[in-house]
C-alpha positions, 0 to 999 in steps of 0.5 A, a space after each residue: 329764371 332757370 332750372 338752376 336758380 332758387 325758386 319761389 315755390 319748391 320743396 325747400 322754397 319759402 313756405 309762404 302760407 304756413 308763415 303768414 297771418 290772415 288779412 282782411 280783404 275785399 278784393 274780387 278783381 283777380 288781376 293785379 297791376 297792368 299785366 294782371 297775372 303776368 310778371 314784368 318782362 313776360 310770362 312767369 315760368 310755368 308751374 313745372 319750372 317752379 322747382 327746387 334745384 336739388 330735390 323738389 318739384 312741388 309747391 308748398 303753399 297750404 293756406 285754405 279754409 277748414 271747411 274746404 279742407 275737410 271736404 278735400 280730406 273726405 274726397 281723399 279718404 274715399 279715393 284711398 278707401 277705393 284703392 285698398 284692393 288695388 294696393 293690397 299688401 302695401 296700403 297699410 304699411 309704413 312708407 319708410 322704416 330706414 333712418 336714412 330716409 327723410 320725409 316731409 312733415 305731413 308724412 310722419 307722426 311723432 311717437 307718443 312720449 318720445 319727442 323728436 322721434 318720428 315714424 312714417 305714416 302708412 301709405 294710406 295716410 300719406 296718400 290722404 295727406 297728399 291728395 288733400 294738399 293736391 286739391 288745396 294747391 289748385 285754389 291758391 294764388 300768390 300775390 305780388 306787388 304788381 302781379 299774381 300767379 297761380 300756385 299749382 303744383 308739379 302734379 297738375 296738367 300745366 306742369 305735365 305739358 311743360 315737362 313734355 315741352 322740355 323734352 321736345 326742346 331737348 330733342 330739338 336742341 340735340 338735333 340742331 347740335 348734330 345738324 351744325 356738325 353734320 352728325 346723327 343724334 344717337 340715344 341709349 336708354 338705360 333702365 335700372 330697377 330693384 326688388 319691391 319685395 323684402 326678405 320676409 316676402 312682403 312689399 318693401 317700404 316704397 319711400 325706402 325703395 325710392 331713396 335706394 334707387 335715387 342713391 344708386 343713380 347719384 352715387 354710382 350709376 352717373 359716375 359709371 356713365 361718365 367713365 364709360 363715355 370718357 373711353 370714347 373721348 366724349 365730353 359734355 356739350 358746350 354750345 360755345 365750343 362744341 366738342 367733336 364728340 359729346 354726350 348728355 342725358 335726361 333721367 326719368 323716374 317711371 311708375 311701375 304697375 305696382 306703384 314703385 319706381 324705376 329709373 330710365 336714363 336717356 343718354 344722347 350722343 353725336 356718335 354711334 354707341 352700342 348696348 354692350 358699351 353700357 354693360 359696365 354701367 348696369 353692372 355697377 348698379 347691380 353690384 352696388 344695390 343689394 336688392 338688384 340683380 342681373 335677371 332684371 337687368 339683362 343686356 341681351 334679353 329675348 324681348 326688347 321690353 326686358 332689355 336693360 339697354 336699348 340703342 337707337 338713332 333719332 330721325 324725325 323723318 324715320 320710316 320705323 328703323 329709327 326713333 322719329 319723335 324722341 320726346 314722345 318716346 321719352 314722355 311715355 315713361 312719365 305716364 302722364 297722358 293717355 296713349 290709346 292712340 298716337 294722337 291721344 294726349 288727354 291728361 288725367 287728373 290724379 283723382 281720375 287715375 289708377 291707384 298705383 299712379 297716385 301711390 307713386 305720386 304720393 311717395 314722390 311728394 313725401 320724399 321731395 323727389 323729382 321725376 325728371 332731371 337733365 344734365 347741365 349740358 342737357 339744359 343747354 340743349 333745351 335752351 337751344 331747342 326752346 329758341 327754335 320753338 315757334 314764336 307763339 310757344 316761346 316763354 321769355 324769362 322775367 327780366 331783373 330781380 323778381 320781388 317776393 310775394 306779399 301774400 297768398 290767397 285762396 280763390 275759392 274762399 277769398 281768404 288771404 294771408 300775409 307772408 311774414 317770414 319765408 321758411 322751408 318745407 321740413 324734411 324729417 328722418 324717420 326712426 330706423 326699424 330694420 326689422 320692419 322691412 328687412 332688405 332682400 339681398 341678392 348674391 352678386 350674379 344671381 339670376 333669382 327674380 327681383 319682382 
């Protein structure tokens, strides 16, 4: 199953558990079929790979027992209570107030006496719903006719390590493509952001902020990147017929320390590029995003950390002048592993992380967004890189059509539910309330601080 294919468990994938009925079962053997939890043809795609091709990164199974759900809700409530001070000014505000923003059903509430009209829940409410869901997911198993599969989610350790593996494949594939043409792999990192403050001086609704950043990328920045690289005569990478000059990208959404998101776009090429080449791209974001301005998007800032564009070459044997490990460089923006030392790759469960990271994850979940995506040619580079993995790390894709799961089971309780009619996660537009979160608009070219 490729990333482009429809998934069995994703944001718009079948909602197996909510459209099922209880099933009497006395089964205690967790292996089904001669392969146990492995599907025919090899290991099932990892949890990180079970995503919707457009928007999703998480599973949607929600079967659980009432008692355990109450326990999970209590744990989630206590986490949010402890986060109140760290998220002051944000935690009790609605996560969205724009009619252009859609949220999953658990993140909204229907207005009393106004059927069909919904308002977003507060950040506290959404974090509680998310953390409850997160704990339930860890106990669920999908049952197929001949095998079983842990449900999990894109917020667990397996998914995080798979994302890092994909970045390693991307890097390995890019280096191999350059080796074949006797070129050097170059990268440009573009960073775009927007104000987290509204016109009233309060924190913005984080889901509206996330949507605005996503739309800037989808509607403006991506097209400007294409126009910029067209001027170099560069084409998209094709492994069957590699162009003389090519480029691809991976986009990563990173949590800021205040819990809001900003975007990093890593562009890889087989020819030399400069930061100035991408100034039109940054300008397009600033021009098209009212709450962004140049002060947060300087090309020639004194501090490298403050520059909106940085360029490097990639050399695994680097002595410090080039990027030696592109995957590690990029994965740092995912903020999923501790980084106290170069050798430290400890993964922290969401319940052990800072409040701002859980805020970020909850908004990602509520908006059915993904935190990393690759261009089509980027996927091609990944596949090349995957084939170059040591054999023990390769994961063959299932062969042929994979049957739909028949039921979902909670391993902790033994409860099992038949899947009757697959559905999808419901995404609901919220009531438009511009007065609740008036957008802070910057005059083009202004140097006023955006955060």
